[in-house]
N, C-alpha and C positions, 0 to 999 in steps of 0.2 A: 390579462393574460389567465387563462384558466386554469386549476392548479395539475391536470392532466398536461398542457402546455409546460407549467415551473417542473413538472420530475422531466419529461421528456428532453428539456434544454441542460437540467444538472446533469442527466445521463451523458449527454454528447459530449459536457462539457469534461464530464471525470472521461469517458471515452478519447478525446482528441487530446487532453492534456494529460494522460496516462502517456500515448502513444509518443506527444513531441519530448516527454521525459524517460522514455524507455531505455534510453545508455545507462544514464545515472538510477533510474529506479532498479535494474535488474543488477547493478554493482550494492545495492545496497541489499536487494534479496539473496546472493551469490553470501555476502560477509556474515548474513544471519544464518542462511541454510546451511551447516557445516555438514561434508560429506556428502552434500546434493548438487549435481549441478544442474541450472535452469534448463537446460535440455533433456533432462533423464526426467523431469515431472511432469506430471499429466496436464496437456494444455489447457484443459478448464481451470486447477490450481494455479498455473502458471498465470494465467490472466488474473483469476479471483485476489493472487499476491499483488500483481501488478499497478491493480487500481486500489487495494487496499493500501498497499506503499503509499503509492500515490498521496492517497488521503491523510495517511498515518505525517508524510512528512512533507507535503504541499498546501495541504490546506489547515489554514489555521481555524476556519471557521467550524470544522468539523473534530468534536469530541472524540480523542485515541479510542475510547471505548466504544462510539459508535461506529467508527471506520471495522473492527476489527468484527463485532455483535456482527453488521452486517453483510462482510464478508465469512463470516460462519454458516450464517442462514442461506446466502447461497450455495455454497459448499456441499451444506445437507440437501437443498433441492436438487443439487443440480451434475452433485460430482461422486465419489463413493465412500462408504462409511468412513475409512480410514483416513482421509482428505480433512473433513474438519479439524481435526487434531492434531494433525501434522500443519495445518495453515495457522491457527492458534498460537500453536507454538513458535514459528517462524514472526509472523504478527506481532506478537509480546516482546519477542528480542530484537525486533523493528523499530517498536515504542517506547522500549526501554535503553534504545543507544541514544537518547538525545544530545550526551556530550562527545559524540563522535563525529571525525570530520565531512562525511558524506552523506551525512543526514540532514536536513532541511530542517534550522528552527524555527517551528509554528512561528506563527507571530509577525514575520521577516517576509521579506517581497520574495514572491514564488518561484525567483532567480536567486536568488542572493543565497549562499553556504555559512554554512558556521562557523566559525573558527575554531579550532583547537581550544579546548577547556585547559589552560596552564594550569597545573599542578603543581 
């Protein structure tokens, strides 16, 4: 398989898996995006957030910093000047919510949700 084929396969997997988990992903984004409904977000920003949230919450093989940086680069290229800071704030909050039951624990099965952390 060529590198180009690998990139295409990876991209298809991210897109398909993001759609498969869209309901849960949207709930995670809603919990992090205070005073913003998903519907109010620009379509490109919403979809960048969805794909990056999938990577943050379901893919233990993708470091959080890489998922966030890639999302920001896409936002800078395809969205507005204000989008990157907006997306960064939401993704940073999601990345640091690791102890919340709505976030999938990295390293576990893609469909297993983390149990609340008893404190």
